[in-house]
NULO-387996 format. One record per atom (N, C-alpha, C): y, z, x; residue in three letters. Coordinates in steps of 0.2 Angstrom, whole numbers, plus 2048, in hexadecimal, padded with zeros to 3 digits. Last residue first. Layout:
N
YZXALA/...
REM end
This chain:
461
80F880884SER/81388188BSER/81987F889SER/809880878ASN/80B88687AASN/80F888880ASN/805873878ILE/809875871ILE/80C87A874ILE/7FB872882GLU/80186D883GLU/80587187EGLU/7F187987FASP/7F587D884ASP/7FB878885ASP/7ED873873ASP/7F0879871ASP/7F487B878ASP/7F1861874LYS/7EC867874LYS/7F286D874LYS/7F9857867GLN/7F985A86DGLN/7F485F86EGLN/7F885085ACYS/7F384F85FCYS/7F3852867CYS/802854853THR/7FB857850THR/7F5856857THR/80E85085APRO/80D85885BPRO/806859858PRO/80C841859LYS/80B84585FLYS/80984C860LYS/80D83C84CTRP/80783E84ETRP/806842853TRP/81B83784DLEU/81A83C848LEU/81183E84ALEU/81C830859PHE/81F83685APHE/81E83B854PHE/813825855TYR/81382885ATYR/81583085CTYR/81B821849LEU/815823849LEU/812828850LEU/82681B851PRO/82782184BPRO/82082484BPRO/81F80F857ILE/82281785BILE/82381D856ILE/819807850PRO/81580C853PRO/818811855PRO/825801849SER/820803844SER/81C80A849SER/82E7FA852SER/83080084FSER/82C80384ASER/8257F1859LEU/8277F885BLEU/8287FD857LEU/8287E6852TYR/8217E9852TYR/8227EF854TYR/8367E5852GLU/8347E684CGLU/82C7E884DGLU/8367E3862PHE/8397E885FPHE/8377E8857PHE/8317D8869CYS/82D7DD867CYS/8307E2862CYS/83A7CC86BLYS/8337CB868LYS/82F7D1865LYS/8457D4870GLN/8457D086BGLN/83F7CE867GLN/83F7DA87BCYS/8427DE875CYS/8437DA86FCYS/83C7CF883SER/8377D4880SER/83A7DA879SER/8487CA886ASP/8437C7881ASP/83E7CA87FASP/84F7D588DSER/8517D3887SER/84C7CE883SER/8477D9898PRO/8487DE892PRO/84B7DA88CPRO/83A7D38A1ASP/83E7CF89CASP/8417D4895ASP/8347DD8AALYS/8347D68ABLYS/83A7D38A8LYS/8327E789FILE/8377E98A5ILE/8387E28A8ILE/82B7E3896SER/8307E4894SER/8357E689BSER/81F7E289CASP/8237DD89AASP/82A7DD898ASP/81C7F089EGLU/81D7EC8A3GLU/8207E68A1GLU/81A7F4890LYS/8207F8894LYS/8227F389ALYS/8107EE88CILE/8167EC888ILE/81B7F088EILE/8067F5894THR/8087ED896THR/80D7EB892THR/806802892GLU/8097FE898GLU/80A7F8898GLU/8037FF883PHE/80A802886PHE/80C80088DPHE/7F67FC87DTYR/7F97F8881TYR/8017FA883TYR/7F2808878GLU/7EE80587DGLU/7F1802882GLU/7FA80D871ILE/7FB811875ILE/7F680B87BILE/7FC801867TYR/80280386ATYR/80180886ETYR/7EF805862ASP/7F07FE863ASP/7F57FF86AASP/7F081285DPHE/7EC80F860PHE/7EE80A865PHE/7F980E851LEU/7FB812856LEU/7F781285BLEU/7F3805849LEU/7F780284DLEU/7F9807852LEU/7E880D846ASN/7E5807849ASN/7EC80584DASN/7EF81883EMET/7EC819845MET/7EA814847MET/7F3810833GLU/7F8812837GLU/7F581583FGLU/7E680D82DGLU/7EA808831GLU/7F080A836GLU/7E181A82BVAL/7DE81682FVAL/7E2811831VAL/7EA821822TYR/7EB822827TYR/7E681D82DTYR/7E881E813THR/7EC819817THR/7EC81A81FTHR/7D682480FILE/7DD826810ILE/7E081F813ILE/7CA82280FLYS/7CD825808LYS/7D4825809LYS/7C382181BTYR/7C781B818TYR/7C981D810TYR/7C282D81FLEU/7C782A822LEU/7CA82481FLEU/7B583181BASN/7BA834817ASN/7C283081BASN/7AC82A822ILE/7AD82681CILE/7B3829819ILE/7AE827833ASP/7AD82D82FASP/7B0829828ASP/7A282183FSER/7A881F83ASER/7A7825835SER/79D822850ASN/79C824849ASN/7A2822845ASN/79482185ECYS/79C81D85BCYS/79A81E852CYS/79082986BVAL/78F828865VAL/795826862VAL/78F82E87AASN/791828878ASN/790825871ASN/78C83B879GLN/79283987CGLN/79383287BGLN/77E83E876GLN/78483D870GLN/78B83B875GLN/77583087BTHR/77783687BTHR/77C837876THR/76F823878ILE/76C82887BILE/76E82E87BILE/77281886ATHR/77381D86ETHR/76F821872THR/768810861LYS/76C80D867LYS/76F81386DLYS/762816857ASP/75F81285AASP/76180F860ASP/76C81D852LYS/767821853LYS/76481C858LYS/77581484EASN/777819853ASN/76F81B855ASN/77080E844MET/77180A849MET/77180E850MET/770819838THR/76A81683DTHR/76A812843THR/77E818838LEU/77B81F83BLEU/77481B83ELEU/78080C832TRP/78380D838TRP/77F81383DTRP/77A80E825ALA/77780982AALA/77A80B831ALA/784817821SER/77C817821SER/778813827SER/78E80E820GLN/78F813824GLN/788817825GLN/78B804816LEU/78C80281DLEU/78B809823LEU/78B80E80CASN/78580A80EASN/786808816ASN/79981380BALA/79481880DALA/78E81480FALA/7A0805809PHE/7A080980EPHE/79A80F810PHE/79C8037FBILE/7997FF800ILE/799802808ILE/7A280F7F6THR/79B80E7F4THR/7988097FATHR/7B080D7F8LEU/7AC8127FALEU/7A48117FBLEU/7B18017F2PHE/7B28017F7PHE/7AE8077FCPHE/7AD8067E4ILE/7AA8007E6ILE/7AB8007EFILE/7BA80F7E2GLN/7B28117E4GLN/7AD80C7E5GLN/7C48047E3GLY/7C380A7E6GLY/7BE80D7E6GLY/7C27F87DBASN/7C57FD7D9ASN/7C48037DBASN/7C47E77E0ASP/7C27EE7E2ASP/7C67F37DDASP/7CA7DA7E1ASP/7C67DC7DCASP/7C27E47DDASP/7D17D77EEASN/7D37D37E5ASN/7CF7D77DFASN/7CB7DC7F8ARG/7D27DC7F7ARG/7D37DB7F0ARG/7BE7DC7FCLEU/7BF7DE7F5LEU/7C57DF7F4LEU/7BF7D5808GLN/7BB7D2804GLN/7BC7D47FDGLN/7C77DE810LYS/7CA7D780FLYS/7C67D280ALYS/7C27EB810TYR/7C77E980DTYR/7C77E280CTYR/7B67E581AVAL/7B67E8812VAL/7BA7E780EVAL/7BD7E3824LYS/7BA7DE823LYS/7B87E081BLYS/7C47EF827GLU/7C87EA825GLU/7C47E3823GLU/7BB7F882BTYR/7BF7F9825TYR/7C27F2822TYR/7B57F2836LEU/7B17F2830LEU/7B67F3829LEU/7C17F383FTRP/7BE7EC83ETRP/7BA7EC837TRP/7C2801841TYR/7C67FC83DTYR/7C47F783ATYR/7B5804848SER/7B6805841SER/7BC80083DSER/7B87FC854VAL/7B17FB84FVAL/7B27FE848VAL/7C4803857ASP/7C47FB854ASP/7BE7F9851ASP/7BD80F85ATYR/7C080F854TYR/7C2808852TYR/7B680C865CYS/7B280D860CYS/7B880E85ACYS/7C180986EARG/7BB80586BARG/7B9806867ARG/7C681686FLYS/7CA81186CLYS/7C680B86ALYS/7BB81B877ASN/7BD81E870ASN/7C181986BASN/7BE814883SER/7B781387FSER/7B8816878SER/7C9819885ILE/7C9813883ILE/7C2811880ILE/7C5826889ASN/7CB824885ASN/7CA81D881ASN/7BE825894SER/7BB82788DSER/7C0825888SER/7B981C89FGLU/7BF81D89BGLU/7BE81F895GLU/7AE8188A2ASP/7AF81E8A5ASP/7B58208A2ASP/7A880C895THR/7A980E89DTHR/7AB81589ETHR/79D80288BGLN/79F80988DGLN/7A1809894GLN/7957F7889ASN/79B7F588DASN/7A07FD88EASN/78B7FA880ASP/78A7F6887ASP/78F7F588AASP/792800874LEU/78E802879LEU/78C7FF881LEU/79B7F486FPHE/79E7FA871PHE/7997FD876PHE/7907EB86EVAL/7957EA872VAL/7977F0874VAL/7887F1863SER/7857F0868SER/78A7EF86ESER/7927F3858LEU/7917F985ALEU/78E7F8863LEU/7927E4856ASN/7997E8858ASN/7977ED85BASN/7867E2851ARG/7887E0857ARG/78E7E285AARG/7867EA845GLU/7817EC84AGLU/7837E9852GLU/7907E383ELEU/7927EA841LEU/78D7EC846LEU/78A7D783CLYS/78F7D7840LYS/78F7DE842LYS/7807DB831HIS/77E7D8839HIS/7847DA83EHIS/78A7DF829CYS/7857E582CCYS/7827E2832CYS/7907D6824ILE/7957DA829ILE/7917DD82CILE/7867CE820ASP/7897CB824ASP/78D7D0829ASP/7847D5813LYS/77F7D4818LYS/7817D281FLYS/7907D680DTHR/7907DB810THR/78A7DA814THR/7907CB803TRP/7937CA80ATRP/7927CF80FTRP/7897CE7F8SER/7857CB7FDSER/7887CB805SER/7897D97EDTYR/78F7D97F4TYR/78A7D57F8TYR/77F7DD7E6GLU/7837DA7E4GLU/7887D77E8GLU/7767E57F1GLU/7757DD7EEGLU/77B7DA7EBGLU/7777F07F5LEU/77E7ED7F6LEU/77D7E57F4LEU/76C7F87F3ASP/7737FB7F0ASP/7787F77F1ASP/7637F27FAASN/7627F27F3ASN/7687F47F0ASN/7687F1807LYS/7697EB804LYS/7677EC7FCLYS/7677FB811ILE/76B7FC80CILE/76B7F7806ILE/75C7FA819ILE/75E800817ILE/762801810ILE/75D7EC81DASP/7587EE81AASP/75A7F5815ASP/7677EB826TRP/7687EA820TRP/7647EC81ATRP/75F7F0833TYR/7637F482FTYR/7667F3828TYR/7567E6833LYS/7547ED833LYS/7587F082FLYS/7587D9833ASP/75A7DA82FASP/7577E382FASP/7617D1844ASN/75C7D5842ASN/75E7D983AASN/7617BE846LYS/7657C6842LYS/7607C9841LYS/75E7B7856GLU/75D7B784FGLU/75F7C184DGLU/76D7B5860GLY/7667B585FGLY/7657B7857GLY/77B7B1865ILE/7787B8865ILE/7717B9863ILE/77B7A4862ILE/77B7A6868ILE/7787AD868ILE/77D7A5854HIS/7757A1857HIS/7757A285DHIS/78A7A684FASN/7847AB84FASN/77D7AA852ASN/7977A485EASN/7927A0859ASN/78C7A5857ASN/79C7AB868ARG/7A07A9862ARG/79C7A685CARG/79A7B2872ASN/7967B286DASN/7987AF867ASN/7A77B1879ARG/7A17AE87DARG/79B7AE876ARG/7AE7BA86FGLU/7AF7B3871GLU/7A97AF874GLU/7A87C6872LEU/7A67C586CLEU/7A97BD86CLEU/7AC7C887FHIS/7A57C987EHIS/7A37C4877HIS/7BA7C987EASN/7B67C4882ASN/7AE7C4880ASN/7BA7D5876TYR/7BD7CF873TYR/7B97CB877TYR/7B57E187FMET/7B17DE877MET/7B57D8874MET/7BC7DF88BPHE/7B67DD88APHE/7B27DC884PHE/7CA7DF88FASN/7C87DF889ASN/7C17DC888ASN/7D17E389BASN/7C97E689BASN/7C77E5894ASN/7DD7DF899LYS/7DA7DA8A0LYS/7D37DD89FLYS/7E67DC88DASN/7E17E088FASN/7DE7DD893ASN/7EF7D1888TYR/7F27D788DTYR/7EC7DB890TYR/7E87CB87DVAL/7E97C7884VAL/7EC7CC88AVAL/7EA7D4873THR/7E37D3877THR/7E37D087ETHR/7F37D986CTYR/7F47D9874TYR/7ED7D8877TYR/7EF7D885ELYS/7F67D4861LYS/7F57D3866LYS/7DC7D6860LYS/7E37D985ELYS/7EA7D4861LYS/7D07D1858ASN/7D37CE85DASN/7DA7D185CASN/7C17DB852THR/7C97D8852THR/7CB7D7858THR/7B17D384DLEU/7B67D7851LEU/7BC7D6851LEU/7AD7C7847GLY/7AE7CD844GLY/7B37D2848GLY/7AA7BB84CASN/7A47BE84DASN/7A67C584AASN/7B57B284AGLU/7B07B2845GLU/7AA7B7847GLU/7C27BE84CSER/7BE7B984ESER/7B97B8849SER/7D37C2846GLN/7CB7C4844GLN/7C77BC847GLN/7DF7CD849GLN/7DD7C5848GLN/7D67C7849GLN/7EB7DA843VAL/7E57D8845VAL/7E47D1844VAL/7F47E383CTHR/7F57E0842THR/7F07DB847THR/7F67E282CSER/7F07E3830SER/7F47DE837SER/7FE7E0820GLY/8007E6825GLY/7FC7E582BGLY/7F27DF815GLU/7F87DF816GLU/7F87E381BGLU/7E17DA81BPRO/7E57DF818PRO/7EC7E081APRO/7E07C8821SER/7DD7D1821SER/7E37D581ESER/7DC7BA824ASP/7E07BD81EASP/7DE7C581DASP/7E17B8835ASN/7DC7B9830ASN/7DF7BD829ASN/7E57A983EARG/7E87B083AARG/7E27B1834ARG/7D97A2849PRO/7DC7A3843PRO/7E07A8841PRO/7DA7A485BSER/7D67A6854SER/7DB7A7850SER/7DB79C868ASP/7DF79B862ASP/7DB79E85CASP/7DA7A6878THR/7D77A1871THR/7DC7A286CTHR/7E27AC881GLU/7DD7A6883GLU/7D97A387EGLU/7F47AA87FSER/7EC7AB87CSER/7E87A787FSER/7FE7AB88DTHR/7FC7A7886THR/7F57AA885THR/8087BA891VAL/8037B4894VAL/8037B188DVAL/8147C188DSER/8107C1894SER/80D7BB895SER/8197BF880LEU/81E7C3885LEU/81A7C288DLEU/8147B9879SER/8167B487CSER/81A7B8882SER/80D7C286FSER/8097BF875SER/80D7BB87ASER/8167C2865VAL/8157C9869VAL/8127C5870VAL/8157B685EGLU/81C7B6862GLU/81B7BD867GLU/8087B585CASP/80A7AF862ASP/8107B3863ASP/8097BF852THR/8047BF857THR/8067BB85ETHR/8197C284BSER/8127BF84CSER/80E7C1852SER/81F7CF846PRO/8207CB84BPRO/8187C984APRO/81E7D4835GLY/81F7D683CGLY/81F7CF83FGLY/81B7D4828ASN/81F7CF829ASN/8227CF831ASN/8127DE825SER/80F7D8825SER/8147D3827SER/8167ED82EGLU/8187E9829GLU/8157E282BGLU/80F7FE830ARG/8107F6832ARG/8117F382EARG/81E80A82APRO/81780882CPRO/8167FF82EPRO/82A81682DTYR/82881082BTYR/82080C82ETYR/82F823825ILE/82B82182BILE/82981A82AILE/841828822LEU/839824822LEU/836824827LEU/84783881ESER/849831822SER/84182E820SER/851845817GLY/84D841818GLY/84D83B81CGLY/855856818LYS/85685081BLYS/85184B81BLYS/851863816ASN/854860811ASN/855857811ASN/845864820GLY/84A86881DGLY/84C863818GLY/842855822GLU/84285A827GLU/84885E824GLU/83684A81CCYS/83B85081CCYS/83C854821CYS/83283A81BARG/83184081DARG/83784481DARG/82982D810LEU/830832810LEU/82E838815LEU/82381E814LYS/823825812LYS/829828814LYS/82680C812PRO/827812815PRO/826818813PRO/81A80180BLEU/82080680CLEU/82080A80FLEU/8147F180CLYS/8137F880FLYS/81A7FA80ELYS/8197E5805ARG/8127E8804ARG/8117EE808ARG/8247E17FALYS/8247E67FFLYS/81D7E97FFLYS/8267DA7EEGLY/8257D77F5GLY/8257DB7FAGLY/82C7E17E4TYR/8307E17E9TYR/82D7DD7F0TYR/8227DA7DAVAL/82A7D87D8VAL/82E7D97DEVAL/8157DC7DEASP/8177D87DDASP/81E7D67DDASP/8157EC7DFASN/8157E87E5ASN/8177E17E3ASN/8187EF7D1CYS/81D7F07D6CYS/81D7ED7DDCYS/80B7EA7CDGLU/8127E87CBGLU/8177E77D0GLU/8047F37D3GLU/8027ED7D4GLU/8097E97D2GLU/8077FF7CDLEU/8097FF7D3LEU/80A7F87D6LEU/8047FD7C0GLU/80A7FD7C1GLU/80C7FD7C8GLU/7F67FD7C2LYS/7F97F67BFLYS/8017F87C0LYS/7F580C7C4CYS/7F48067CACYS/7F68007C9CYS/7F78117B8PHE/7FD8127BFPHE/7FB80C7C4PHE/7EE80C7B0ASN/7F48097AFASN/7F780C7B4ASN/7E38137B7GLU/7E280E7B8GLU/7EA8097B6GLU/7E98227BFSER/7E781F7BASER/7E78177BASER/7E58267D0TYR/7E88267CATYR/7E68237C5TYR/7DC8297DAGLU/7E282D7DAGLU/7E582D7D3GLU/7D38207D9ASP/7D18277DCASP/7D582A7DAASP/7DB8137D7GLU/7D78167D2GLU/7D381D7D3GLU/7E08107E5CYS/7E58137E0CYS/7E08167D9CYS/7DA80D7F1ILE/7D98137EFILE/7DB8177E8ILE/7DD8017F2VAL/7D88017F1VAL/7D58097F0VAL/7EC7FF7F4SER/7E97FF7EESER/7E38027EDSER/7F68057FFASN/7EE8037FFASN/7EA8047F8ASN/8038077FCASN/800804802ASN/7F9802803ASN/80180E7F0TYR/8068087F0TYR/8038047F7TYR/7FD81A7F6THR/7F98157F1THR/7FB80F7EFTHR/80681F7FDASP/7FE81E7FFASP/7FC8197FBASP/81181F7F4ILE/81081A7F8ILE/80C81A7FCILE/80B82C7EDILE/80B8247E9ILE/80D81F7EFILE/80D8357F7ARG/8068327F5ARG/80582D7F2ARG/81B8357F8ASN/8148337FEASN/80F8317FCASN/81F83B7EBLEU/8218347EFLEU/81B8317F4LEU/8188487EECYS/8178437E8CYS/81883B7EACYS/81E84B7F9ASP/81884A7FAASP/8158467F4ASP/82D84C7F5LYS/82A8487FBLYS/8238467FALYS/8348547ECTYR/83184D7E8TYR/82C84A7EFTYR/83C85D7EEGLY/83585F7F0GLY/8328597ECGLY/84A85D7EDASN/84685E7E7ASN/84085F7E7ASN/84E8597F9GLU/84F85F7F8GLU/84D8627F1GLU/84884C7FBCYS/845852800CYS/8468597FCCYS/84E8447F2ILE/8488447F2ILE/84684A7F5ILE/85B8477F9ILE/85A8487F2ILE/85284A7F1ILE/85883E805ASN/85A847806ASN/8588487FFASN/856833800TYR/852835804TYR/85283D803TYR/8648307FBILE/85E8317F6ILE/8588357FAILE/86B82C805ASP/86D834804ASP/8668357FDASP/862829814HIS/86582780EHIS/86582C80AHIS/85C81E823GLU/85E825820GLU/86382381AGLU/858812828ASN/853818828ASN/85581D823ASN/85B803822GLN/85E80A822GLN/85980E823GLN/8577F781EASP/85A7F8825ASP/85D7FD827ASP/8527F6812PHE/84E7F4817PHE/8507F681EPHE/853804806ASN/8577FF80AASN/8547FD811ASN/8508087F5TYR/84D8067FDTYR/852801801TYR/85480A7EAASN/85880C7EEASN/85880B7F5ASN/8488067E1LEU/84F8047DFLEU/8568067E4LEU/83E80D7E7LEU/83F8057E9LEU/8478027E8LEU/84281B7E3TYR/8418197E9TYR/8428117ECTYR/8438177D6ASP/84781C7D8ASP/84781A7E0ASP/8358147D3PHE/83A8107D1PHE/8408127D5PHE/82E8217D7LEU/82D81B7DBLEU/8328167DALEU/8328277CDLEU/83482B7D2LEU/8358267D8LEU/82C8217C2LYS/8348227C1LYS/8368257C8LYS/81F8247C4ILE/82281D7C6ILE/82981E7C6ILE/81E8337C2LYS/81D8307C8LYS/81F8297C9LYS/8218347B4LYS/8278377B9LYS/8258347C1LYS/81882B7AEILE/81F82A7AFILE/82282C7B4ILE/80D8357B1ASP/80D82E7B5ASP/81582B7B4ASP/81183F7A7LYS/80E8407B0LYS/8108397B3LYS/81083779CLEU/81683A79FLEU/81583C7A7LEU/80A826799GLU/80982F79AGLU/80E83079EGLU/80A81A799ILE/80D81C793ILE/80B825794ILE/80B80B7A3ILE/80C8127A4ILE/80F81579DILE/80D7FD7A0HIS/8078007A2HIS/8078087A1HIS/8177F4797PHE/8177FA799PHE/80F7FE79BPHE/81C7E379DLYS/8167E779ALYS/8187EE79ELYS/8257D5799CYS/8267DD79CCYS/8217E2799CYS/8227C679BTHR/8217CA798THR/8207D079BTHR/8297B579DARG/82A7BB7A0ARG/8287C279AARG/82C7A9796LYS/8287A879CLYS/8267B07A0LYS/8357AA78CGLN/82F7A678DGLN/8297A7792GLN/83A7BA78FASP/83B7B478EASP/8357B078EASP/8357C878DILE/83C7C878FILE/83E7BF78EILE/82D7D1782ILE/82D7CA785ILE/8357C8787ILE/8257E2786PHE/82B7DC783PHE/82B7D5785PHE/8187EA780GLU/81B7E4784GLU/8207E3780GLU/80E7F377BPHE/8137F577FPHE/8157EF784PHE/8087EB771ASN/8047EC777ASN/8087EF77DASN/80E7E9765ASN/8107E476BASN/80C7E6772ASN/8117F175ALYS/80A7EE75BLYS/80C7E8760LYS/81A7F8753LEU/81D7F3757LEU/8177EE759LEU/81380374EILE/8187FE74AILE/8197F874DILE/809808757GLN/808808751GLN/80C80374DGLN/810808764GLU/809805762GLU/80880575BGLU/81A811760TRP/81B809763TRP/815805763TRP/81481C75DLEU/819819759LEU/81A81175BLEU/80F81F76AASN/80C81D763ASN/81081A75DASN/81A821771PHE/81681B774PHE/81181C76DPHE/82082D76CLEU/82382776DLEU/81F82176DLEU/81483676DALA/817835766ALA/81B82E766ALA/81483777CLYS/80E834777LYS/810832771LYS/82083E77DTHR/81F839780THR/81A83477DTHR/81E84A776LYS/823846774LYS/82183F776LYS/81384F77DASP/81384E776ASP/817849774ASP/819851789GLU/81284E789GLU/81184B782GLU/82B852787ASP/823855789ASP/81E84E788ASP/83A84C78CPHE/83384B789PHE/82F84E78BPHE/84684C791GLY/843853791GLY/83D85178DGLY/850843793ILE/85184778CILE/84E84C78CILE/84B83E79FTHR/85384379FTHR/853846798THR/84083879EILE/84183F7A1ILE/8478427A0ILE/84482E794ILE/83D833792ILE/83E83A798ILE/84D82779CGLN/84D82C794GLN/84882F793GLN/8468237A6ASP/84A8287A7ASP/84C82C79FASP/83C81A79FTYR/83A81F7A2TYR/83F8257A3TYR/84481079BLEU/842814796LEU/83F81C798LEU/84B80C7A7TRP/84F80F7A2TRP/84B81479DTRP/8428087ADTYR/84480D7B0TYR/8498117ABTYR/83E7FB7A6LYS/8388017A6LYS/83B8097A9LYS/8487F47A8LEU/8477F47A0LEU/8437FC7A1LEU/8477F27B5TYR/84D7F57B1TYR/84C7F87ACTYR/83B7EA7B6THR/83C7F27BATHR/8417F57B7THR/8407DE7B1CYS/83A7E47ADCYS/83B7EA7AFCYS/8487DA7BAGLY/84B7DB7B4GLY/8467DF7B0GLY/8417D67C5LYS/8437DC7C4LYS/8457E07BELYS/83C7C97C2THR/8377CE7C0THR/83B7D67C2THR/84D7C37C0SER/8477C17C1SER/8417C87BDSER/85A7C67BDTYR/8567C97C2TYR/84E7CA7C3TYR/85C7BF7B3ASP/85F7BC7B8ASP/85D7C07BFASP/8567C37A7ASN/8517BE7ABASN/8557BC7B2ASN/85F7CB7A3LEU/8597CE7A6LEU/8557CA7AALEU/8667C579BSER/8687C57A2SER/8637C97A5SER/8627C678FLEU/8617C1792LEU/8617C1799LEU/8697D478ELEU/8607D378CLEU/85F7CC791LEU/8767CF78BGLU/8737D4792GLU/86B7D3792GLU/8767C7782GLU/8787C4788GLU/8757C878CGLU/86B7C4775ASN/86E7C9778ASN/86F7C7780ASN/8627BB76EGLU/8697B976DGLU/86F7BF771GLU/8557BD76CGLY/8587B8773GLY/85E7B7770GLY/84B7C2763MET/8517BE760MET/8557B9766MET/8457CA76BGLU/8427C4768GLU/8467BF766GLU/84F7D2770ALA/84B7D0775ALA/8477C8772ALA/8527DA764LYS/8577D6768LYS/8537D076CLYS/8467E1762THR/8497DA75ETHR/84C7D6761THR/8457E976DLYS/8407E476CLYS/8417DD768LYS/84F7F076DILE/84F7EC773ILE/84A7E8770ILE/84C7F8761ALA/8537F2762ALA/8507EE768ALA/8407FF765GLN/8407FB761GLN/8467F5760GLN/84780776DVAL/842803771VAL/8417FE76CVAL/84E80D765LYS/85280976BLYS/84D80576ELYS/84581475DTYR/84A80F75ATYR/84D80A760TYR/84181C768TYR/83C817764TYR/840812760TYR/84C826769LEU/84982076FLEU/84481B76CLEU/84C82C75BGLU/85082975EGLU/84F825764GLU/83E83175ALYS/84282C756LYS/847828759LYS/83F83B764VAL/83B836764VAL/83B830761VAL/84A844760ASN/84B840767ASN/84583A767ASN/845848754SER/84A843753SER/84C84075ASER/832846750ASN/838849754ASN/83E845754ASN/82D844740ILE/82E841747ILE/83484474BILE/820842734SER/826846738SER/82784773ESER/820836728LYS/81E838731LYS/82383C731LYS/82383271DGLY/81D83771CGLY/81C83A723GLY/82681F71FGLU/82682971CGLU/82182B71BGLU/82981672DPRO/824818727PRO/824820724PRO/837812731LEU/832815733LEU/82D81872ELEU/84180372FASP/84080B72DASP/83980C72FASP/8467F873ESER/8427FA736SER/842802735SER/8547F3746CYS/84F7F7745CYS/84B7F973ECYS/85F7EC748TYR/8597E974CTYR/8537EE749TYR/8697EF73DLEU/8697E8740LEU/8627E7744LEU/86A7FA731SER/8677F9737SER/8667F173ASER/8787FD726ILE/8707FB727ILE/86F7F872DILE/884803725GLY/87E808723GLY/878803724GLY/88D7FA72AASP/88C7FB723ASP/8867FF721ASP/8807F7736VAL/8877F5733VAL/8867F672CVAL/87A801745LEU/87C80173DLEU/8817FD73DLEU/8727FE751GLU/8777FD751GLU/8797FB749GLU/866803758CYS/8647FE752CYS/86B7FD750CYS/869805769GLY/865806765GLY/86580275DGLY/871806775LYS/87380476FLYS/86F806768LYS/869806780ASN/86B80C77DASN/86F80B777ASN/8697FB788PHE/8637FE784PHE/86480377FPHE/8777F878BGLU/8747F4785GLU/86E7F6781GLU/878802794ASP/87C80378EASP/87A7FE789ASP/86F7FF79DTYR/86E80479BTYR/872803794TYR/8747F27A2PHE/86E7F279EPHE/86D7F979APHE/87E7F57A8LYS/8817F17A2LYS/87A7F179ELYS/8797FE7B3ASP/87D8017AEASP/87F7FB7A8ASP/8737F57BDILE/86F7F97B7ILE/8737FC7B1ILE/87D7F27C4HIS/87B7EE7BFHIS/8777F07BAHIS/87C7FA7D0SER/8807FA7CASER/8807F67C5SER/8748007D9ASN/8727FB7D4ASN/8757FB7CEASN/87880B7E0LYS/8768067E4LYS/8747FF7DFLYS/87B8147D5LYS/8808117D9LYS/87F80C7DDLYS/8708157CFPHE/8758127CBPHE/87980F7CFPHE/86981E7D7THR/8668167D5THR/86C8117D2THR/86F8297DATYR/8718237DFTYR/86D81C7DETYR/86F82D7CCTYR/87682D7CFTYR/8768277D5TYR/8628307CCASN/86582B7CAASN/86A8287CBASN/85F83C7D5ILE/85E8367D7ILE/8618307D3ILE/8658457CCHIS/86A8447D1HIS/86683C7D5HIS/85B8477C2LYS/8628447C0LYS/8678417C6LYS/85084C7C4MET/8518447C7MET/8578437C5MET/
REM end
């Protein structure tokens, strides 16, 4: 990772001054340490471990004294100052060549002697907590730090992306980014402390969706996901006509392109464009639950014993039954659009559960709830479908990965492509201004997925 450090320091030159200060250590004067205390006698400690521990102790002492200008200036960088401190320590562990035993020995000394729960008090209002203390996780989070510290919102190519590709770090980085972008799956993949560190990164950088890395040989470029700070629904809709309804913005998963009707099914960005958008219109006509009729608890009864703790799932179960009915009642001969409508229902269900669990989910809860709702879904299909041609199923495995959101964006783009193109031809200047940021996400996804989605005869022709 030494080559990566070069670019990190080059882009963040102010980190150098912190490195110099962090590396000073105890600073002896007439043989007396200014900032460190002696280690307990009788302990056999590796010299590299001892030296790095003393540096950590010196930083702690200086921070508590509040007299060191360099450490005090960490506050000038707000929460990123803590990232610089972590970056330094994790870089030292990796650069010196610590193995698991030496890493464990370092943090054992920290815990036993400093007794500060792996925390530094930067100022009266800010504490820097080291969540990650295992070598395998340290290497991963250091890679993410390098990526974040070099990330350029306006630049798709960067030398550091090439270095990551050359060194074979792409897959590791992309798995971390997948988890960063969808925290609900974190604890299925990583330790609890690693997940906490990802949450802090998310808060510090305010970037809810990170682009993943694509390597073509040793050349790296970014694959941009859908961003929550893209054009608003009103901005995009204004390209053509005014929306028929004024549904409020839904507090949906970060990066979602949907609005939520009170009945549950999604009203997407380009709903007003689709002249045959029967699902949305149907739900708008039945805006109040009492119009639809008495709710049927038949399907809820199948799963209620497992979901009693999550009472809100009952309403979702009722709405799922209604939305599947809408899908089946309005199938057309256009099979592709029918399949898209089925995916709309799937995405709606994913979003509803995700929204409810965002603040307190541990990953497994999400999957447990989904497994139960899928069980009810299968029973609904048996009651409602006549042939296998009109079965709409959900695949629970799909919800273990972040591709569900990418595919939702891509399918929307394909569905509304002709309308967007039509409006772009009518007024190129205005449509470019309104749609550029939105289109910068689905178009790269389209070309990324195109080879996978081609038929064999198309690939071989």
